[in-house]
C-alpha positions in Angstrom: -10.4 52.3 210.6 -13.9 51.9 211.8 -14.8 55.4 210.6 -13.4 54.6 207.1 -15.5 51.4 207.0 -18.6 53.4 208.0 -17.9 56.0 205.3 -17.4 53.4 202.6 -20.5 51.5 203.7 -22.6 54.8 203.5 -21.0 55.6 200.1 -21.9 52.2 198.8 -25.5 52.5 200.1 -26.1 55.9 198.5 -24.4 54.7 195.3 -26.7 51.7 195.1 -29.8 53.7 196.1 -29.0 56.5 193.6 -28.5 53.9 190.9 -31.8 52.3 191.8 -33.6 55.6 191.6 -32.0 56.5 188.2 -32.8 53.1 186.8 -36.4 53.2 188.0 -36.9 56.6 186.5 -35.5 55.5 183.1 -37.6 52.3 183.0 -40.7 54.3 184.1 -40.2 56.7 181.2 -39.2 54.0 178.7 -40.8 50.7 179.8 -40.2 49.1 176.4 -36.5 48.8 177.2 -37.3 45.6 179.2 -40.9 44.9 178.2 -42.2 44.3 174.7 -44.8 46.9 173.8 -48.3 45.2 173.7 -49.9 45.2 170.3 -53.5 46.1 171.4 -56.2 46.9 168.9 -58.0 49.3 171.2 -57.7 51.1 174.5 -60.5 52.1 176.8 -60.8 54.1 180.0 -64.6 54.1 180.2 -66.9 51.1 179.9 -70.7 51.4 179.9 -72.2 48.7 182.1 -75.2 47.2 180.4 -74.8 50.0 177.9 -75.3 52.6 180.6 -78.0 51.1 182.8 -77.9 54.0 185.3 -79.1 56.5 182.7 -81.3 54.5 180.2 -83.2 51.2 180.0 -80.4 48.7 180.2 -79.0 46.8 177.1 -81.1 48.8 174.6 -80.1 50.5 171.4 -81.1 53.8 173.0 -78.8 53.2 175.9 -75.9 52.3 173.6 -76.3 55.4 171.5 -76.5 57.6 174.5 -73.4 56.0 176.0 -71.4 56.6 172.9 -72.7 60.2 172.6 -71.3 61.0 176.0 -67.9 59.5 175.2 -67.8 55.9 176.4 -65.0 53.7 174.9 -66.6 50.3 175.2 -70.1 48.9 175.6 -70.5 46.1 178.2 -73.6 43.9 177.4 -75.1 40.6 178.4 -76.4 37.8 176.1 -79.0 35.1 176.3 -80.4 32.6 173.8 -84.0 32.4 172.8 -85.9 29.1 172.4 -85.5 29.4 168.6 -81.8 30.0 168.8 -81.4 33.8 168.5 -78.8 35.6 170.6 -80.5 38.6 172.3 -79.0 41.2 174.6 -80.4 40.9 178.1 -79.0 40.4 181.6 -81.6 38.0 183.0 -82.9 34.8 181.6 -86.0 35.2 183.7 -87.8 38.3 182.5 -89.7 39.1 185.7 -87.5 42.1 186.7 -87.1 43.4 183.2 -90.6 43.0 181.8 -92.8 42.1 184.6 -93.5 38.7 183.1 -92.3 35.5 184.8 -91.0 33.8 181.7 -87.5 32.7 180.6 -85.9 33.9 177.4 -84.6 30.3 176.9 -88.2 29.1 176.8 -89.5 31.9 174.6 -89.5 32.4 170.8 -87.9 35.7 169.6 -91.2 37.0 168.3 -92.9 36.4 171.7 -90.4 38.3 173.8 -92.2 41.1 175.7 -91.2 44.7 175.9 -89.1 46.1 178.7 -90.9 48.0 181.4 -91.4 51.7 180.6 -89.8 52.5 184.0 -87.1 50.2 185.3 -85.5 50.2 188.8 -81.7 50.2 188.6 -80.9 47.0 190.5 -77.4 48.0 191.5 -78.5 51.5 192.6 -81.4 51.2 195.1 -84.0 53.9 194.9 -83.0 54.9 191.3 -85.2 54.4 188.3 -84.7 55.0 184.6 -87.0 55.2 181.7 -86.8 55.2 177.9 -88.8 55.0 174.7 -86.8 52.1 173.3 -88.2 49.0 175.1 -87.3 46.3 172.7 -84.8 43.5 173.7 -82.3 43.8 170.8 -80.6 41.0 168.8 -76.8 40.8 169.2 -76.6 40.7 165.4 -78.3 44.1 165.2 -75.9 45.6 167.9 -72.9 44.4 165.9 -74.3 45.9 162.7 -75.2 49.2 164.4 -71.8 49.7 166.0 -69.3 47.9 163.7 -66.2 49.6 165.0 -67.1 50.0 168.7 -65.3 47.6 171.2 -67.9 45.5 173.0 -67.5 43.3 176.1 -70.0 40.5 176.2 -71.0 38.6 179.3 -72.2 35.1 178.5 -74.9 34.9 181.1 -75.7 31.1 180.8 -73.2 28.3 180.6 -74.8 27.1 177.4 -72.8 25.6 174.6 -75.3 26.7 172.0 -75.1 30.2 173.2 -71.3 30.2 173.2 -71.3 28.8 169.6 -73.9 31.3 168.4 -72.0 34.3 169.9 -68.7 33.0 168.4 -70.3 32.7 165.0 -71.7 36.2 165.1 -68.3 37.6 166.1 -66.7 35.9 163.2 -69.4 36.8 160.7 -69.1 40.5 161.6 -65.3 40.4 161.7 -65.1 41.6 165.2 -62.4 39.3 166.6 -60.1 42.2 167.4 -62.6 44.4 169.2 -64.8 41.9 171.0 -64.0 40.6 174.5 -66.3 38.0 175.9 -66.5 35.5 178.7 -68.0 35.2 182.2 -67.0 35.2 185.9 -67.2 31.4 185.8 -63.9 29.8 184.9 -65.6 26.9 183.1 -67.6 29.3 180.8 -64.4 31.2 180.0 -62.6 28.0 179.1 -65.4 27.1 176.8 -65.2 30.5 175.2 -61.5 30.1 174.7 -61.9 26.7 173.2 -64.6 27.9 170.8 -63.0 31.0 169.5 -60.1 30.9 167.0 -58.2 34.1 166.6 -60.0 36.3 169.1 -58.4 39.1 171.1 -57.5 36.9 174.1 -55.8 34.2 172.0 -53.5 36.6 170.2 -50.1 37.4 171.7 -50.3 40.9 173.1 
């Protein structure tokens, strides 16, 4: 009697385990059987941080073109707002590291922004330096117009309502809602971005 119970217990275990394996294999092969397929506008496996800051002067048109030439799927960039309300692509508000001048983008007119250093240390790779011929801090508008179909991830560097509104307006004007992702590591900034944007990628059901 005990042997029969043991046999049936083992048989039940292997039946359940076998069924689990078969079901797992089927769902792994066909996940849409239980999960609705996400309707995404783009997919990316490679993102160029600051446009490829380890190979070219960061956040420059030259860096962006190089990154795309070597096969990147998405550009990651940073945005600041000038004193006269232009959205420019730069990681730091204070330009000491980038240009050698101790001034802030937010206190400087667009026309007065200095050039990027000819040789720039890579701040996340100690001991490495990059150089490039394109030393101009670009406008976000120009980046959108130069790369109209390239997915771009924008880091809003300052929790500034004017900056958020200006970026949102540029996204809409250039009809980039489906291929632009933007926000910040600060939850409060992300919430402001979500409240500002209507119809952006993160507000559409995937």
